[in-house]
N, C-alpha and C positions, 0 to 999 in steps of 0.2 A: 232494457239487459243492456248497459256499459257498453259500447263499441269496444271493440280490442283498440290498442293500441300500443304502438311504441314503449317503451320504458321511457319519460320526459323528466322536467325536476322541479313541474308547479308545487309550489305551497302545498296541498288539498290535494288527496289521493279520492279520486269518485272510484269509489268497490259495486263490482257485478252490481248490485244490484241497484242504482239510483242514489245513492247519498252518497254525500261530500263530507273527509273526515283533514282533519292532519297532520302533517306528520307529525306534528309535537300530541297526536290521540293516543302512539304510540309507542312503547319502550321495550328493549331488549330485552326481558322474559315473554313474554308478552309472545301467547301460543295462539291464540285465539281475541279478536275480539265480539263489542255485544252490541252490534245495530241499532238503532232509532227505527232496521221498517222489522224489525224483528226476529230476524233471521243471527243465530254468530257462522262468524269470515275467521277463515283457519287465514292467523298471519306466522310468513315467517320471513325467517332477514338473512343475511350475504353474510354474520356471522354469524348463524344457526346454525352447527357439526351434519351435516348429512349423518349421523350417526343421529340422530334423530326417528330416520325411516329406518333408516339400514346399519343389521348390524359391524362391527369395522370389522374382523374378516370382511364384504360382503365389501366392503365401499374399498378394501382396496387390496382388493379385487378389480373394481372396474377404474380402480385410481389408475394398476398397471396397464389393463384390456382398451382401457377406451382412450383414442388421441381424443386431446380439444390441440382448438382449430386458434382464441383469443393469446395473445398474448399476456394481457389482464388479465386473464383469468385461467392459468394452465395445468390445474390440476381440475381432476376431479373432482364437484361436489358439489352444496344445496346452489348453483347458480348451477345447476345442470339441472340438479334435478325436478324441480322449476322452470325452466324450457324446456323438458319434456311433457311439463303435462299446461304448457302453458302452450303447448302444436294443439297438442291434443280436443285440449277446451280452451281455442279463444278468446273465449266469452261468456266464461266465468271464471276467468284470473286478469284480476288485474296488476300488473309492475311499477313500480318507480322507482326513479333513480334517483338519490336522496344524498347524490358524491358531496354539490356546491352547502347544503347542507349542516355543518359540522358539529351543530348541535343535535342533528338526532341517535348516531351513536353506530348507524348499516350506511351502505351508500347504496342498498337495494333491498326495496319489498317490495313482497307479494301479499296481495288479502285477496281469497277465492270465494265465490261460491260454495263451496265445501266446506262442515264443522274444520277441525285438525285431524278427527281419526276418518273420517270419510275422508277426505286430501291425505292421509299414509294409506287408506288400503289403492286410493290412487297412483300412487309414489309404488307402491309395492308390486300392484300388474303389471302397470307402464316398464318398471324394474323385467320382470319377469318375463315381458315379450321381445322386452329385446336382447335376454337375454339368449333364449327363443328362435331369433334372430342368428343372432352368432351363429348359434353354434350347427341353429338351416345352415348356412355358409362355412361351416369345413369338413363339410363334404363328406359326406361320419353319418352312415343312414344311421349305422349302434347310437352312434349315440342323441341320432338326434331320437329316434324308441323311446330311446329310456330317458334325456324333457322329460321330452313329454309325457311318460309314463311318473314319474315324479312327480311334476307336475299338476296329473289330474285326484294326487296323493294331496295335494300341497292345499290346503282351506286358508286364506288370505287375513279372512275375519278370525281365527284360530291363533294365525303366528301375529296379527295386528296388536287386538289381547292380550296376549300377553310379554310380547316384547313391547309394549309402551306401561303393562307391572312393574318389570323389569326395573326396564331404562325410569321410572320413576322413583322403586321402593332403589338406584343405584345411588340414582342423577344427582351428584348434590349444584352438577352442569345446572344453574337458570335456561338456560337455552336446549338444553338436551329435549 
């Protein structure tokens, strides 16, 4: 497993499995990379909308509720989602800064040890954890109990299956 690292501007990307690829091996429409290691790695770029993983209404709620501290990324988006994943799974995500390479079309790219479907589940699970944490700070025990009740009935895998099927049928955007 590669060491977790801060995004850099290297021409090569060392994947979580230890294999190395070039920035040019990735294209904007790519969701997964079939690696020489035999695994499939999820690929996410900063140009991919957060709606790739979450419904538009939820992204809007998160944009209103989450305060960002970055001048470069003042609005909640894909980099924030992948930042949460990177924080939770530092050994399973590689983040690369390609902002100095105008030929690739993206500024940031994340490649994970997960395939794209498992990454989708991980993102949904982590957003639910963030929502539960936020509700717990509301100092309303009833709201927290209601949220926890609703979450016992929520099936992440089923949500991801349905959302991916709906998104793929309706999306004309190759980044969705």
